N, C-alpha and C positions, 0 to 999 in steps of 0.2 A: 412409301408406305402408306397404306390407307388406314383408317380404323371407325366402325361403322358400329353407332351404336342408335336404339330405338328413341325416338322421341321422348316418350312417355317419361323413360330413365333418367333423359336430360333434364329434362325441367324437375326431376328430383335431386340430382344433383349439384344443379343450379336454380335455386326454390325462389330467389330474387325477382327473376326475367319472366316468373309464370305467365304463360298464356300471351308470350309476345315473343313471335319467331324469327323476327327482325334483330329483336335485343339479344336473346338464346345465341343465336350464329356468330353475333358479334363480339359477346362473351367467351363461347367456345374457340374463336380465331385467337383472340389474346391468352386463353388459357393456354393453348398448345402452341402458343409460338417460341422459337428458341431465339434469342437475342432479335436480331432485326426481321429475321426468316419466321413470315408470317406463312399458317399453314392454307389449301383449300379447302373452302366447306360448303359442302352442295347438298341439300334436300331432293328426297325423291321417294315422295310420299312417307311414310312416321317414320321413318331412317335418317339422319344425318351421316354422310361419309366427309372426313375430315381425312385429308392427303398433305403428306408429309415428303417435301423434296430431300429427303435423308442422305443424297449423295452432295446437293450443293452444302448443304450446311455445313457436311463433315469436310467437304471440300476448302469451305470458305471462311469457318470459325474462326481458326486461328490468323487469318487476315483480317479477320474482323478487329479481334482484338488487339491486333497490333495498330490499325489505325488507331481505337479507341484511346492507346498507348502514346500515340504518335502526337494526336491532337492535345492529349492534355498535356503534356510535358512541352507544349510550343514546339513541337520539331514540325512545322506547316509546312514546308517543301514538302518534307519526304511523305508527309498525311496529305496532302492534294495530290501527290502522284498516285499513293496505294489507291486513295478514293475513286481517282478517276479507273486505275486499273478495273475496280471489281463494277465499278456499275457501267462501265463496256460489257466485261461478262454477263450482268446481271443488273440490267435497268431497270427491274420491276420492283426491287427492294428499295421502298423507300426511305429508310436509313441512312443507306451510303447517301444521298443527295442531302437528307438533314445535316449529316456531318462534313460534308463538303460545304454545305451554307454556313457550318459553324466556323468553319477554319476559313474561310473568306468574312465573315465577317469579325471574326479576330484577328484578321490584318489588314482591317479600317477598308477594306471593299466591300461596301453594303450593298449594291448594284449588286456585284455579281454572286451575293448573299443570296439577295430576293429571288434572282432567275434562279439558284439550286434548290431552293424552299419548298418555288413554285413547283419544280418535276420533284419533290417528295410529297405534294398534297395532290398532284394528279396519281401518283401510283396507289396513295395512301391521305384520305382529305380528313381522316382522322388520326393523324399524327400528332398527338398533341406539343410534341417539344418543337416539331416546324411550326405550328400555328402558334406556340407560345415566342419562338424568335421572332417572326414575321411582324408581330403586334409588338415583342422588344425593338425592333427596326425599324418601325414605322413612329413608336413615341418616343425614343434618347433620340434619333438620328436625323427623322423625316421631318419633326417635332409634329407630326399627322395625326393626334390622337382618335380622334375618329375612324380612322382608317385602322387603328391599332387593336381599340375596341372592337373593331370586327372581328379580327381575327381569336381576339381574347374571349370573347363570347363564344366563338365556336368549341372553344376548349370548356367553358363552362358548361354549356351544352350538354358536356360528354361527363366529364367531373365537375355539376355543380357544388360540390361540399368538401372538393379536394384543398388541405389547407395549403399544400406550398404552391400550388398552382395558382391561385388566389394569391399568396403573399408575393408569388414573382410579381405576377401582372400590378400587383400595389404598386411595388416598387419603380417599375418602370413609370406610372404615371405620376410616382410624386417627384421621381430624376425629370419627370417631364415638365413639373412646374404644376401640375394639375392637383391640389391637397384636396378637393372635395371629394374627388372620385377614388383618391387614393385611401382617405380615410374611409368611406365606404367599403371600399374594399378588403382592407385591413382589417374593419369588424365583421366583414363574414369572415376570413379565414380565421378570426378568433373564436366567434364563434365554434367553427369548424370543429378548430382546435384550441381549449385556453389556455392551454401549458405552451405552446411555442414560441420559444423567448423570441424569435424576428420580430415576429408582429405584435408580442407588446412594445419591442425597442421601439420600433417604426410608430407605435401608436404615442408614445410618449415623444418620441422627436416633433412628430404633430403637433402636438399637444403645445410642447415647449415652441415651437415656430406660431404658434396661434397665440401666444401668452398662457396659455391655461396650463400654470407652472405648479398647482395640487398636483393634476393629474398624470404630467407629464413623470413628476417625481413618484407617484406611485405606481405608473406603470414601468419605469425604468427600476424599479426594486423586486418589482413582480419579474422583469428580465432576467436580473441578476439571479433569482430564487429558481426560477425555472432554468437556469443555463448550467448544465451538471458540470461544463469545462470554462479551463482558465485561457478560453480563445480569446480574439481578438473583439467579436462582437460581447464578452462578458467583459472586457476591460471599458468598451465602447458606453455599455451603458451604465458601468459604475461614475466615469466621468459625466456620462449624461444626469445620471441621480446628484453628482454635486455641482452640479450648474445649475438643475432645477434648485433643488433645495440654497443656492445664494440667493434664486433669485425670489426665493417665498422669502427669504429671510427679512430681504429688502423692499418687500412688499407688505408685510404684517410687522404688526406690534405686537409683544407679549409682552409687555412691562402689565398691563392689566394683572394678567393668570399670574404674576409675579408680586406684585405687589399684594395682592390678596394673599396670596399661601404666607408672606409675608407677616401680616399681619394676624392670618389664622397663629402662626406660629410666636408672635411676640403677645397674645392674648393667653397662650398655654405654657409659655416660660414667663411671663411677666417681665419681660426684659427686651427692651427695644433693639431691633435689625440695619444696620447703615453698609451700606456697600461703597465700594472705594479702590480703582484700580489702581495698579502697582506692578512697573515693567522690569521690577528686579525680581520677580517670583521666580525661586525653584520651579516649582510646577504651575499649572495651568491658572490656579486656584488653590484659596486653603478658606477656612476660615478661624477665626481669632475669638474665642469666646470670652463672655466679659470678665469673671471669676479671674480666669487665668491672668490674664493683662491688666487684671485689678482696671476694670475698662464700665462704667454702667449702662454698656451696650455689646453687642455682639456686632463683630465686622468681617464682612464676607470681603475679600480681597482678590485680585483677580487680576490678568494680563490684559493691557488693552490690545485692540487690533486684533483679537485670536479670532480663528472662522466664527466662533459660534459662543459670543462671552455671556448672551444670557441662558446658556445651557448651562454654562460652570457657577454662574449663579446660584439656581435651581439647584444644581448637583450639591451645591455646600449648604443649601437649606435644607434639602432631604436630610442630610449628614448629620445636620439639629437635631431637623425630628427624628431621628431614631434614634441618637444619645439620650431625646428628653425621653421615649417609650421606655429604653433601657432603664435610666434612671427611675421611673416610676413604678417596676419592678425590684426595686434595687441590684439591677444587672449590667450596670454600666463600670467600663472597666479603663482604665487609663493604660498608656501605654511608656513605657518608663524606659531611658537611657540617659546614661553618662557616661562620664572618662572612665570609669573602670569596664565598661563595654565595648569604647573604643580600645581599649588598653585590650582587650582577649582579643577585637578582631587584627589589630597589630599584630599579635602573637601568634594566632591564627595562620596569619601569613605571612610571615616575615622571611619566608622564601622568595616569595614574591616582592618584598622589599629591598631583598638583598639582591636579586636580579634587576631591577631599578636604578639602585644605585650604582651599579657595575655597567651599567649604558649612562652612566653620567648625570643622572638625576640627581640634583642637590637632595639632602636629606631631609631638610625642612620642606621642598615640597612634595617628595615622594610619602611623608607624613601626612602632608594635609592632602592628597591627592586619596590614600588608603582610607582616611576619615570621611573625604564626601563620598568614597565608595559604601562606607558603613553607614553612613548617611541614607543614601540612594536606594541599597537593600532595605533598611528598614522600611523607608516610605512605601515599597511595593508590598514587603511584608502586612506593613497595618492595614494600606490603602484597599488593596486589591480584593479580599473578601467583602472588603463592606461597600464597595464601589458596584458590586454587580448588584448588590440588593439596591441600590440607590437608582443605579441605571433603568432597570425592572419598573420599577414604581412613576420614574417620570415616561417612560415608553406605556405605560398600562393607565395613567391617567391623564396623557399632555399629548393628541395627538397634533395638535398645534406647536407642541414643540419637536417634534419630528425631525423638521428639515435642520433644528438646532442641533439636536442630539446625534442624529446624521455628520456631519460634516466636524462636530467638535469630536467624537470618537476614533473617525476615519482620520483627522490629523492628530490625534496622541495617539494613537495605536502606531500609525506611519512611523511617526518623529521614534516612538519605541525602537521598533524594529530595525532603523535607521543607527541607534543607537549601541545596539549589541552586535550591527555587521560591522563596523566600519573597522577598517586593516586596526587603526590606532588603537581603538579598544582591546579589540584583541588581541594583539600583541602586548601592550602593559595590563589588563586586568586580570585579577586571579582568576584561572580558570572556572572555578564552580563557583565563585560568585558571578561570574557573566552567565553560567548556564542557569543558574540561581534565577538570574533576573530574565533570563530570556522564557524561562517555564513560568513565572507571573506575567509577561506580555503576553505571553499565549494564551493564558488563561483568560485575558480581556479580549484576544482577538477572537477565544474560541466564542463568547458574549456576545461581540458584535455579530459574529454570523449568524448567531439565531436570533437576535431581534432584526436586521435587516438582512442579513443572507452573503454579506458581503466575507470570500476564505482570504482570508491577510496572513494568515498561518504559513504559507512561503517565503511569503518577504520577512522572513526570522531565520531563514535558512538553518532550521532547528535540528540537531540531532534525535537521533531513532527517543532517546532514554528523556530528552527535555518533551518529546510531544506525547507520552506514556507519561509522564506526570503531570501533565499541564490536562490531559482528557480525565485522567484519577480523578483529578482535585476538581476538575466542571462538574463533572458528575457526581461527586459529593454535594455541591454546590445545588447541583438543580435536586436534589432530594430534600434538601433544607429550602428551597424555594415554594416548595408546594403550599408547605404550610410554617412558615418561618414563626418562632416564638421573639419573644423579644431580648436580646440579648445574644442570639444564636452566633450571629456576626466574631465573636471572638471567639468563639471555638472552633472558627476555621482558621483564624488567625491562626492559633497554636497550632492546631494539628498540622496545618501544612508545615510552616514553621518547623516544627519538628521533625517532618520524614524527609526536612531539605537539611535537617542540622543547622539550623537558623537561633535556636532559641536561646542561645548564652549570647547572643550581640540586643538582648531587650526583654524586658519583663512588664508582664501584664498585671496590674494590680486593680483590687475591685476598689471601685471608688470609694465605699463607704470606708475603705483602710488609711485612707490618705486624707488628713486637711489641709488647708491652705498652711497652718503653720511644719506641718511635717514637707512640704515642696519648699519650704524657705530655707528648713534645714539640710535638705538637700542639695539647694544652690550653696547653702554654706562650705557643706563637707567637700561639693569639687573645686571650689574656691582654695580651700586650705589642703587637700589631698587632689591633686587635679591625674593623677598617677593609679591613683583609686586601689593604692596599699593598704589603704584601712577600711576599704568599704567593703563587704560581702562579695567574695570573688562569685560572680557571675557565671562561671565555668557549673556553679553547681546550681543548675538548669533542672526542670523537671524528666528530658532524656536522663542525664545521667543518673538522678535519683531513682529512676524505675529499675534503670538496667543494673545500678548497687544492689537495691532492695530486694531485686531478684536473684543476685547470684549472692548475697553474703548470707551467713550465717547468722546465731542470736551473740555469737561473740564476736563479728564483726565490727572493727570501730568504723562506722561510714561515713564521720568528719574526716579522719585522714586519710579515708580511699580517696576523697574530693580531694583535699588538699596535694596529695600526693599527684593525682593527676594532671592540676593545677603546675608541680615542681615537675615534671614530665617532661608537660609543652614548653615550659622557661626553658630547661635545659636542652629542650631537642633541637638539634646541630651544632649548641654552643663543642668549641673547643675541648679535650677532657680533659687539658693543663686548668682551664677556667673552670669546668666544674670543680675539678680539685681543689684548688685553692677557696672557692664558697665551702667547697666541704668541710677545709681547716678554719676555717672563718666561723662555720657553724659548731665545730666540735671544741674551740675558743670559749665562747660564748656558753656552750654545754657543759664547760668544766665545772660552772657552779649551779649546775642544774636547770633543767626547763620544765617548768610547773606549768601544764596543760592549761589549768585554771586562770594564768595569767596571760597579759597583753605586752605589747610595745618592746618585742625582742628584736634589734637590731641587729641587721647582719652587713657589716661592713663594707663586702663585695657586694652587694646588692642594693645598688642604690635607692637611695628614699624608703627604704624596707620598714617596717614597723609590724613585725608578725604578730599574730596571737600565740599560746603555748602550741596547741595542737600544731598549726600550720609549720612554727620552726619546726617542729619536729619530724613532721614529713618531709621538711626540704632536708632535715638532718639525714635522713635514713635514704632517700631517693640519690641526693647527691651522695654519698658514698657509694652506692649500689651502681651505680654509674662509672664512677674513679676511682674506688679503691673497694671492688668488689669483694675480695678476699678477706677484709676487715670488717665488714658489716658486720657479723658475727658479733665481735669485740663491744661495739656499742652497746648492747644489752638493750635494743630495742624490738619487743615481740611484734612487730608488725610485719613479717613473712607475707602471711595470706592477702593483707591489706594493698602491699603491695603489687600481688600477682594481680590483683582484681582491677588496681588502679591500670596498671600495662597493660590488661583486658579493655577497658574501658578506653582507654587513647586507639588501641588496635581498631577495634568496633566503631567509635568515632569515623578515623582514617575512613575506612572501608565503605561505610555509610555515606559518607560523602563525595565519595570518588565513582565520580562518571564513567 
């Protein structure tokens, strides 16, 4: 088949080669090539004739595809046989010789590879891959960089700005030990395509070898950001960034930066600040405020030998800064939890308590384990939103701390991912708490990805709903971070805890509502009433109140509804006979009357009980409704709609907390 085109018309089709007939013919030849099959291109006057051997193309196209497949799958003997067969039938096809050369090189026969590649270049001196392979063989195996550059330069004459070609050449130069030429060629490749991750990674490697660790760190991070795949190169770039960061930490001293910030905070707060290591901390670091610990100084404690302890110290100092900003506008809040909240937590997950007991775990160990989960999830609830704002400030203010921050956050996030993916953790932990913990860990991982481009989400093995929650929460955070106002971090704490049904395990209180005397009173209450029977019911949280207010009419006794919710959860899965015993005990107490305004009603079958009047009446109605329903009307208690609303609250709570 022959195609004839006017010269002027072809120049319109290929304007980049205007007035250069030689280049035009080369471009046309490439354009009309089909795989390895090039057309014949001849000029006659003002016309160009393009001749395609259609029969040859159709006959050999399937064999050529098979040859490529065999070579890619390392079936070299079959590939070699087929390549020789094709060459015998059509020795003028340069690409057949080039693939044969590739096969010889891959099987270690470099001299035979050179011979095949020379044949490829005899038929097509501009076969780029043949030229690159010749350069690679001379650079890598013959250690002859000068000869290699002869072939590489031929490629660059054809494609001077092709980043893939430049990158390939630079790799061979680097592997042959010629770092200076490799660096220069990588820089040309980078100029041709600034977004190619392979080039960025290679430049970072060379910089690290030359002890330019700042450049290595920055380029490794760029390689991570520009790599959309979690492939081998991606993980090598993370490893290189961590290595360069470690070297930078060893080379630099950021104590002057930290000391200057401490000085500024001391002037702002009027209180000295000290630092101290503590290997027994449950978290990487913490700050102990002077007034809480009755000291004349704030104390930052952090784990020794942490990958980036200076970052931890700065993190806690920014914690203090945020607190002082909130205080200045009377918006600071205190995160409060005590034994009654632990009791609520244990009650919510008593099914899991029983499961652990059936596995033979001693009751005391089970209680301690659940209490540690309560403490752990509360730490995540309180710290996660605040930590996002803190890390933003560190990242934006202190580039010199980036290596510390990078290693520190990476270590913390991977530690969190490991914690939520351990088989024993999955087996022992309440599913809802574990899932909520994953959500908070994912939020931190999303922020790390925003700051440094490293995606560690998959390391948490998240469920779809967990990812949806994390992304939703992080989007909310991003709306706040644009123009953060003082104290807004506490709003995120409350919103996210509400959405995950965790609000009943803690309380956020305006600092102005609690003084030192109140705090001491709380401690006294805990010592006197460790199970929280006399404390305000922690289940009376915002979410419950909002629900009840939305569903109650003006005649509904909302206090009774909340106490009934507590009762329904207390009696959940309790044997009917046991509930009946409690019901009869409350009836005996009620024989002399239960005054809603009085307190200290003791129910013998409920250990350490000391109920208010309304709480006693609520438990009275609920216990009879569950154990002796046909006699409820005989009690004469007008709480039918309160009971129905309480059941609705419990059902809604269960459904919302069940992934």
